[in-house]
C-alpha positions, -999 to +999 in steps of 0.1 A: -186+835-594-216+822-616-247+807-604-269+781-621-300+787-637-320+787-607-298+802-584-292+770-563-256+767-570-227+790-569-196+780-589-164+794-580-132+789-609-097+796-600-071+811-628-044+787-629-058+763-607-072+729-621-105+730-597-139+745-597-157+752-563-193+745-560-217+757-532-250+744-526-274+775-515-301+756-504-283+743-471-271+757-447-250+760-432-229+765-463-207+740-476-176+742-502-172+710-528-141+710-547-146+693-576-109+688-595-111+695-635-068+686-642-071+695-676-086+727-673-055+748-673-073+782-677-110+780-652-126+810-662-161+811-678-190+787-669-216+780-694-250+761-684-272+739-706-308+750-710-327+722-688-302+735-660-287+700-661-246+702-672 
C-alpha cells in the first residue's frame, strides 16, 4: 500500500495483476477505483513526483 505525498489517496498494487487500485481518502464511504495497467507485469512499487501530480 502506498499513500501519495499528502495522504489523500491510497494506491494498492497487486503482484502479477495488470491493475492498480486507488482509494480517495477524502471521500466517505471509501470507494475503490481500478486502473488497468496492461503492460505492467509486477506492480510492486509506486513513486510519486515532488509536486504530487504524477
